[in-house]
C-alpha positions in Angstrom: 82.3 109.4 71.3 85.1 109.2 68.8 88.7 110.3 69.0 89.6 113.5 67.0 93.0 114.7 66.2 94.3 118.2 65.6 97.3 120.5 66.1 97.1 122.7 69.2 98.9 126.1 69.2 101.1 127.2 72.0 99.2 128.5 75.0 100.4 132.1 75.5 98.6 132.2 78.9 100.9 129.5 80.2 103.8 131.9 80.5 101.7 134.1 82.8 100.8 131.3 85.1 102.7 130.9 88.4 103.0 128.0 90.8 100.8 129.9 93.2 98.0 129.9 90.7 98.3 126.2 90.0 98.5 125.6 93.8 95.2 127.3 94.3 93.5 125.1 91.6 94.8 122.0 93.3 93.9 123.2 96.7 90.3 123.6 95.7 90.2 120.1 94.4 92.6 118.2 96.6 91.5 119.4 100.1 87.9 117.9 99.7 89.3 114.8 98.1 91.8 114.4 100.9 89.1 114.7 103.5 87.0 112.2 101.4 89.9 109.7 101.3 90.6 110.1 105.0 87.0 109.6 105.8 86.8 106.5 103.6 90.0 105.1 105.2 88.7 106.0 108.7 86.3 103.0 108.6 89.3 100.7 108.3 91.2 102.5 111.1 88.1 102.3 113.3 87.8 98.6 112.7 91.5 98.0 113.4 91.4 100.2 116.6 88.3 98.6 118.0 89.1 95.0 117.2 92.7 95.5 118.4 91.4 96.6 121.8 88.8 93.8 121.8 91.0 90.8 120.8 94.1 90.3 118.7 92.6 87.3 117.0 89.6 89.4 115.8 92.0 92.1 114.7 94.0 89.6 112.7 90.8 88.1 111.2 89.5 91.5 110.1 92.9 92.4 108.7 93.0 89.2 106.6 89.4 89.8 105.4 90.5 93.2 104.2 93.5 91.7 102.4 91.1 89.4 100.5 88.4 92.0 99.9 90.1 95.3 98.9 92.4 94.1 96.1 89.5 92.3 94.4 87.2 95.3 95.0 89.6 97.8 93.5 90.6 95.4 90.7 86.9 94.9 89.6 85.3 98.2 90.6 88.4 100.1 89.4 87.1 99.6 85.9 84.5 102.2 86.7 87.1 104.8 87.9 87.7 105.9 84.3 84.3 107.6 84.5 86.0 110.5 86.3 88.3 111.0 83.3 85.4 111.0 80.9 83.4 113.4 83.0 86.3 115.7 83.5 87.0 116.0 79.8 83.4 116.5 78.9 83.1 119.1 81.6 86.2 120.9 80.4 84.9 120.8 76.8 81.5 122.3 78.1 79.7 119.2 76.8 77.6 118.5 79.9 74.9 116.9 77.9 77.2 113.9 77.4 77.8 113.3 81.1 74.5 111.8 82.1 74.3 109.2 79.3 77.9 108.2 79.9 77.3 107.6 83.7 74.1 105.6 82.9 76.1 103.4 80.6 78.6 102.8 83.4 75.7 101.3 85.4 75.1 98.7 82.7 78.7 97.7 83.2 78.5 97.8 87.0 75.9 95.0 87.2 78.1 92.2 85.8 81.0 93.5 87.7 79.0 93.2 91.0 78.1 89.6 90.1 81.7 88.8 89.4 82.8 90.2 92.7 80.1 88.3 94.7 81.3 85.0 93.1 84.8 85.8 94.1 83.9 86.6 97.8 81.8 83.4 98.0 85.0 81.5 97.2 87.6 83.7 98.8 87.6 81.8 102.1 89.2 78.8 100.3 92.4 80.8 100.1 92.6 80.8 103.9 93.1 77.0 103.9 95.9 77.1 101.4 97.7 79.9 103.2 97.6 78.0 106.5 95.6 80.7 108.4 95.0 79.7 112.0 91.6 78.1 112.5 90.2 80.6 115.0 91.2 83.5 112.8 89.7 81.8 109.7 86.2 81.4 111.3 85.9 85.1 112.1 87.3 86.2 108.7 84.6 84.2 106.9 81.8 86.0 109.0 83.5 89.4 108.3 83.7 88.7 104.6 80.0 88.0 104.4 79.2 91.5 105.7 81.6 93.0 103.2 80.0 91.1 100.3 76.5 92.4 101.2 77.8 96.0 101.4 80.0 95.9 98.3 77.2 96.4 95.7 76.4 99.8 97.2 80.1 100.8 96.8 80.0 99.8 93.1 76.9 101.8 92.5 78.3 104.8 94.5 81.5 105.0 92.4 80.0 106.4 89.1 78.1 109.1 91.1 81.3 110.0 92.9 83.1 110.2 89.6 80.4 112.5 88.2 80.6 114.9 91.2 84.4 115.0 91.2 84.7 115.3 87.4 82.4 118.3 87.5 84.5 119.9 90.2 82.0 119.2 93.0 84.1 117.1 95.4 83.0 118.6 98.6 79.6 116.8 98.8 81.4 113.5 98.5 83.4 114.5 101.5 80.3 115.3 103.6 78.8 111.9 102.6 81.9 110.0 103.6 82.0 111.8 106.9 78.4 110.6 107.6 79.5 107.1 106.5 82.3 107.2 109.1 80.0 108.2 111.9 77.5 105.5 111.0 80.3 102.9 110.7 81.9 103.9 114.0 78.7 103.7 115.9 77.6 100.4 114.5 81.1 99.0 115.0 81.2 100.0 118.6 77.7 98.6 119.3 78.2 95.3 117.6 81.9 94.5 118.4 81.5 95.0 122.1 77.8 94.2 122.4 76.4 97.5 123.7 72.8 98.7 124.3 71.5 95.1 124.4 73.0 94.0 121.1 75.0 90.8 120.8 78.8 90.9 121.2 80.0 89.9 117.7 83.6 91.0 117.6 85.1 91.0 114.1 81.8 89.8 112.6 80.2 93.1 113.8 82.7 95.0 111.5 81.2 93.4 108.4 77.7 94.4 109.5 78.8 98.0 110.2 80.4 98.1 106.7 77.2 97.1 104.9 75.0 99.5 106.9 77.3 102.5 106.2 77.8 101.6 102.5 74.1 101.4 101.7 73.4 104.5 103.7 76.0 106.4 101.6 74.5 105.3 98.3 71.0 106.5 99.3 72.4 109.9 100.5 74.3 110.6 97.3 71.4 109.6 95.1 69.2 112.0 97.0 71.8 114.8 96.8 72.1 114.5 93.0 68.4 114.2 92.5 67.6 117.5 94.4 70.7 119.5 93.4 70.2 122.1 90.7 73.9 121.8 89.8 73.3 118.5 88.1 69.9 119.2 86.4 71.3 119.9 82.9 73.0 116.5 82.7 69.6 114.8 83.1 70.9 111.7 84.9 67.5 110.8 86.3 65.5 111.4 83.0 65.2 109.1 80.0 65.9 105.4 80.4 68.7 104.3 78.1 69.4 100.8 76.8 72.9 99.5 76.8 75.2 101.2 74.3 77.8 98.7 73.3 80.1 101.2 71.8 80.2 103.4 75.0 80.4 100.4 77.3 83.3 99.0 75.2 85.1 102.3 75.5 84.7 102.4 79.2 86.0 98.8 79.5 88.9 99.5 77.2 90.2 102.3 79.3 88.8 101.1 82.7 90.1 97.5 82.7 93.7 98.7 82.8 92.9 100.9 85.8 91.3 98.1 87.6 94.2 95.8 86.8 96.7 98.4 87.9 94.9 99.0 91.2 94.7 95.2 91.8 98.4 94.7 91.1 99.4 97.4 93.5 97.0 96.7 96.4 97.2 92.9 95.9 101.0 93.0 96.4 100.6 94.4 99.9 97.6 92.2 100.7 99.4 89.2 99.2 102.4 90.0 101.4 100.1 90.0 104.5 98.6 86.7 103.5 102.1 85.1 102.9 103.1 86.4 106.4 99.9 85.1 108.0 101.6 81.7 108.4 103.9 83.4 110.9 101.0 83.9 113.4 98.4 86.5 114.5 101.0 88.8 116.0 102.8 89.3 112.6 99.5 89.6 110.9 98.4 92.4 113.3 101.8 94.2 113.0 101.6 94.1 109.2 98.0 95.4 109.3 98.8 98.2 111.7 101.7 99.4 109.5 99.4 99.2 106.5 96.7 101.3 108.3 99.2 104.0 109.3 101.0 104.2 105.9 97.7 104.2 104.0 96.7 107.2 106.1 99.9 109.1 105.4 99.9 108.6 101.7 96.4 110.1 101.5 98.1 113.4 101.0 99.9 112.5 97.7 96.9 110.3 96.7 94.6 113.3 97.0 96.9 115.2 94.7 96.7 112.3 92.2 92.9 112.4 92.3 92.9 116.1 91.8 95.3 115.7 88.9 92.9 113.4 87.2 90.2 116.1 87.3 92.5 119.1 86.7 94.5 117.6 83.8 91.3 116.0 82.4 89.5 119.4 82.4 92.5 121.0 80.6 92.8 118.2 78.0 89.0 118.5 77.4 89.5 122.2 76.6 92.5 121.4 74.4 94.9 123.3 76.7 97.7 120.8 76.3 100.6 123.1 77.4 98.7 123.8 80.6 97.9 120.1 81.1 101.6 119.2 80.9 102.5 122.0 83.3 99.7 120.8 85.7 100.8 117.2 85.5 104.4 118.0 86.6 103.2 120.4 89.2 101.1 117.7 90.7 104.1 115.4 90.9 106.4 117.9 92.5 103.7 118.9 95.0 103.1 115.2 95.9 106.8 114.7 96.3 107.0 117.6 98.7 104.2 116.1 100.8 105.7 112.6 100.7 109.0 113.9 102.1 107.1 115.4 105.0 105.4 112.0 105.5 108.8 110.3 105.6 110.0 112.4 108.5 106.6 111.9 110.3 106.8 108.1 110.1 110.4 108.0 111.2 109.8 110.3 114.2 106.3 109.2 115.3 105.9 105.6 113.9 106.0 103.9 117.3 103.5 106.5 118.7 101.0 105.8 115.9 101.3 102.1 116.1 100.7 102.1 119.9 97.1 103.2 119.3 96.2 100.0 117.5 97.2 97.3 120.0 98.3 97.2 123.7 100.8 94.4 123.1 104.3 96.1 123.1 105.8 93.3 120.9 103.3 93.9 118.2 103.7 97.6 118.4 107.5 97.3 118.1 107.3 95.1 115.0 104.8 97.5 113.4 107.0 100.5 114.1 110.0 98.8 112.5 107.9 98.3 109.4 106.9 101.9 109.5 110.6 102.9 109.3 110.9 101.0 106.0 107.5 102.5 104.9 108.9 106.0 105.5 111.4 105.4 102.7 108.8 104.3 100.1 106.5 107.3 100.8 108.5 109.2 98.2 107.9 106.5 95.5 104.2 106.3 96.5 103.9 110.1 96.1 105.3 110.1 92.6 103.4 107.1 91.6 99.9 108.2 92.5 100.3 111.8 91.4 101.7 110.7 88.0 99.1 108.0 87.6 96.4 110.6 88.3 97.7 112.9 85.6 97.9 110.1 83.1 94.3 109.2 83.8 93.4 112.8 83.0 94.8 112.0 79.5 92.9 108.7 79.6 96.3 107.0 79.2 95.8 103.9 81.3 96.7 100.8 79.3 100.5 100.7 79.6 100.4 101.3 83.4 99.2 97.8 84.0 102.4 96.4 82.5 104.5 98.8 84.4 103.0 97.9 87.8 103.1 94.2 87.1 106.8 94.3 86.4 107.6 96.5 89.3 105.5 94.8 92.0 105.2 91.2 91.0 108.4 90.5 89.0 110.7 92.7 91.1 109.2 93.6 94.5 107.4 90.5 95.5 110.2 88.0 94.6 112.7 90.1 96.5 110.3 90.4 99.5 109.5 86.7 99.6 113.2 85.8 99.4 114.2 88.1 102.2 111.2 87.3 104.4 110.6 83.6 104.1 113.8 82.0 102.8 117.5 82.0 103.5 118.5 82.6 99.9 120.3 85.8 100.8 120.3 86.0 104.6 118.5 84.3 107.5 114.7 84.8 107.0 113.9 88.4 108.0 110.1 87.9 108.4 107.9 91.0 107.9 110.8 93.4 107.5 112.2 91.5 104.6 108.9 91.6 102.8 108.5 95.3 103.2 112.1 95.9 101.9 111.2 94.0 98.8 108.0 96.0 98.3 109.9 99.2 98.7 112.2 98.2 95.9 109.2 97.5 93.7 107.6 100.9 94.4 110.7 102.8 93.3 110.9 100.9 90.1 107.2 101.7 89.5 107.9 105.4 90.2 110.6 105.5 87.6 108.3 104.0 85.0 105.5 106.5 85.8 107.8 109.5 85.6 109.0 108.4 82.2 105.4 107.8 81.0 104.1 111.2 82.2 107.0 112.9 80.3 106.1 111.0 77.1 102.4 111.4 77.3 102.3 115.1 78.2 104.9 115.8 75.5 102.9 114.0 72.9 99.9 116.0 73.9 101.5 119.2 72.5 101.6 117.7 69.0 98.1 116.4 68.7 94.6 116.6 70.2 93.2 113.5 72.0 89.6 114.4 72.8 86.6 112.2 73.0 83.7 114.1 71.5 
């Protein structure tokens, strides 16, 4: 798989293309991906809803567990997300015979990544002591994290198979599998949190068990689907055992590590904000977690456009259609911007209504809804960020993004948020609202970086081929 360069000619068909045609291409990819993301996020919403109606302490414990788990998961497992870009380019270049071997090599990389993640989880509870987390919350969080740790390997092993399906323009089966996962997760959560049908009443600990059961079930389902599907027979994923190929693994790592780092930086800044705010008590933790659940759901729309852009742009780059790829990248960003503006109005108008589902305490709901007003503003930045990043991954342009995100979130957003929320450097401490204002500033800086990079990368693509072959 070496990089080859050439000089593409102007794509005459581009002039004939209309936004409606590009919209249809994104619609076919983005709708299944949207449903997949909603289904995946639904497990977190279910846990927040059920624990919130069980006990605020358990809700706060699960929220903190998620803050410790998800940044590390995406930071480490995110290395494997580049597989989608490889598969999309191979598929666009009609080199399906290269897909199976590439995915197999990603599994050799997945094994040490899983071990690294387990080591982290086994030591993550130590952070709770340094952050001053209340003792009753800390105990439940540790139990919840154990369940997440056991279920996480299944998610690592699931990701390359998901990348293979989506890169080959088969996202709908992933949607169905995630819906099944949600149903399993919801059922086990209900039974174990509240102690139904003779099972013990475990509260937040039951959420961890529900996660591991649903995660492993999803892995077995997708393996069965790919094994029996005729669509994947020519890639020969299940035939021919392959030893580790250092060159391929190195290439995956070279492009994948920046993706993992970028995801970690972005998710960790919100989780880190929650952990910093945890010293203000379980009510603030719950309000922050509720706002995170709602805003994560709303940004699934622009996120699905970004995921579709990864595949769509990657397919076009693989077929050397660089004019079309540039057009598609900017179409994705304008489309995501339009959806983000709709989200802004929804959060402003219905924020309190959404928050009220997660906790019966009106003071917690009021605080969460005030955070959602701030979140309404950064929906626009989020939309541009994720659609632009998705398009850049289609070009396998991942390395500079890590630096962009680090500057925007950790050198700009987090210091402003911490100063406003926890100190009197500028005003009296604003608590959670101050932290969210700082994060919003960081998101807009990040969006500006991403827009500039998309313009540079797609423009450069007109002047040379960048194709792994």
